[in-house]
C-alpha positions as CSV (number, residue, x, y, z in Angstrom):
1,M,-28.4,-12.0,-36.9
2,N,-27.0,-15.4,-37.7
3,E,-25.8,-17.9,-35.1
4,E,-22.1,-17.1,-35.7
5,S,-22.5,-13.3,-35.2
6,T,-24.6,-13.9,-32.1
7,A,-21.9,-16.1,-30.6
8,G,-19.4,-13.4,-31.5
9,A,-21.4,-10.7,-29.9
10,A,-22.1,-12.9,-26.8
11,G,-18.3,-13.4,-26.5
12,L,-17.8,-9.7,-26.1
13,S,-18.4,-8.6,-22.6
14,A,-17.8,-5.5,-20.6
15,P,-14.4,-5.5,-18.8
16,V,-14.6,-7.3,-15.5
17,S,-13.8,-5.2,-12.5
18,P,-11.0,-6.5,-10.3
19,A,-12.3,-8.5,-7.4
20,T,-9.8,-7.0,-4.9
21,P,-7.5,-4.0,-4.7
22,F,-4.6,-6.5,-5.0
23,E,-5.8,-7.4,-8.4
24,W,-6.6,-3.8,-9.3
25,I,-3.1,-2.6,-8.4
26,G,-1.7,-5.4,-10.6
27,G,-0.8,-8.2,-8.2
28,E,2.3,-9.1,-6.3
29,A,4.9,-7.5,-8.7
30,R,3.1,-4.2,-8.5
31,V,2.8,-4.3,-4.7
32,Q,6.5,-5.0,-4.6
33,A,7.2,-2.1,-6.9
34,L,5.1,0.2,-4.7
35,T,6.8,-1.0,-1.5
36,D,10.3,-0.6,-3.0
37,R,9.5,2.9,-4.3
38,F,8.0,3.9,-0.9
39,Y,11.3,3.0,0.9
40,D,13.5,4.4,-1.8
41,L,11.7,7.7,-1.6
42,M,12.2,7.7,2.2
43,D,15.9,7.5,1.6
44,L,16.0,10.1,-1.3
45,E,13.6,12.9,-0.3
46,A,14.5,15.4,2.5
47,A,10.7,15.9,2.9
48,Y,10.5,12.5,4.6
49,A,13.5,12.9,7.0
50,E,11.6,12.3,10.2
51,L,9.9,9.3,8.8
52,R,13.2,7.9,7.6
53,A,14.8,8.5,11.0
54,A,12.1,6.6,12.8
55,H,13.0,3.5,10.8
56,G,16.6,3.1,12.1
57,P,19.7,2.4,10.0
58,E,18.4,-0.4,7.8
59,L,15.2,-0.7,5.9
60,D,15.3,-4.3,4.6
61,S,13.2,-5.8,7.4
62,A,10.6,-3.0,7.3
63,R,10.5,-3.2,3.5
64,Q,9.8,-7.0,3.5
65,K,7.2,-6.7,6.3
66,L,5.3,-3.9,4.5
67,F,5.3,-5.9,1.3
68,W,3.9,-8.9,3.1
69,F,1.3,-6.8,5.0
70,L,0.1,-4.9,1.9
71,C,-0.3,-8.1,-0.1
72,G,-2.8,-9.4,2.4
73,W,-4.4,-6.1,3.3
74,L,-5.1,-5.5,-0.4
75,G,-6.8,-8.9,-0.7
76,G,-3.9,-11.0,-2.0
77,P,-1.7,-13.6,-0.3
78,S,-1.7,-13.5,3.5
79,Y,2.1,-13.6,3.9
80,Y,2.2,-11.4,6.9
81,T,-0.4,-13.1,9.0
82,D,0.9,-16.5,8.0
83,Q,4.2,-15.5,9.5
84,F,3.3,-13.2,12.4
85,G,-0.4,-13.6,13.1
86,H,-2.7,-10.7,13.4
87,P,-0.9,-7.4,12.4
88,R,-1.7,-5.6,15.6
89,L,-0.5,-2.4,13.9
90,R,-0.9,0.0,16.8
91,A,0.8,-2.3,19.3
92,R,3.6,-3.1,16.9
93,H,4.2,0.6,16.3
94,M,4.0,1.8,19.9
95,P,7.8,1.7,20.4
96,F,8.1,4.4,17.7
97,S,7.3,8.0,18.3
98,I,4.5,8.8,15.8
99,G,3.0,12.3,15.7
100,I,1.3,14.4,13.1
101,K,4.5,15.0,11.2
102,E,5.4,11.3,10.9
103,R,1.8,10.5,10.0
104,D,1.7,13.1,7.3
105,Q,5.1,12.1,5.9
106,W,4.1,8.4,5.8
107,V,1.0,9.2,3.9
108,A,2.7,11.7,1.6
109,C,5.5,9.3,0.9
110,M,3.1,6.4,0.1
111,D,1.0,8.8,-2.1
112,Q,4.1,9.8,-4.0
113,A,5.1,6.1,-4.4
114,M,1.6,5.2,-5.6
115,S,1.7,8.0,-8.1
116,E,5.2,7.1,-9.4
117,T,4.3,3.4,-9.7
118,G,1.2,4.0,-11.7
119,V,-1.5,3.0,-9.2
120,P,-4.8,4.0,-10.9
121,A,-6.1,7.4,-9.7
122,D,-9.4,6.1,-8.4
123,L,-7.7,3.3,-6.4
124,R,-5.0,5.7,-5.3
125,A,-7.6,8.0,-3.8
126,R,-9.3,5.2,-1.9
127,L,-6.0,3.9,-0.6
128,R,-4.8,7.3,0.4
129,E,-8.0,7.8,2.5
130,S,-7.5,4.4,4.2
131,F,-3.8,5.0,4.8
132,M,-4.6,8.4,6.4
133,G,-7.2,6.8,8.7
134,T,-4.8,4.1,9.7
135,A,-1.8,6.4,10.1
136,D,-3.8,8.8,12.2
137,W,-4.9,5.9,14.4
138,M,-1.2,4.9,14.9
139,R,-0.2,8.3,16.4
140,N,1.0,8.0,19.9
141,R,2.0,11.7,20.3
142,G,-0.3,14.7,20.0
143,V,2.0,16.7,17.8
């Protein structure tokens, strides 16, 4: 092999894996698309009626906070903690009645949003598992 072809071969490398889920999902624009689709689905799909009802009449504040939270949670910018400190998810959600139905609707709605916004299947499976664990931990009603 001559020097030129060696350099060319050396320049080819295996694709680098994303360092964080934030990078894997596609960065801030993709997290925003996911968040927007999640809240849009909540308004559009009857299957998420109890989840939607728990959010009150307007979704703008919840939409913004989830976007900020997800950015940091996925390994991107720490917008949420910069503004509000530690997320304290369970404490912040205590005023809301969260049972099995609300948990399942949240996870299903997020899974549908991930599917519809093109989150890679392997990342989607990992996130769905994490979301289920967190959503279950947030329950404050047995049923």
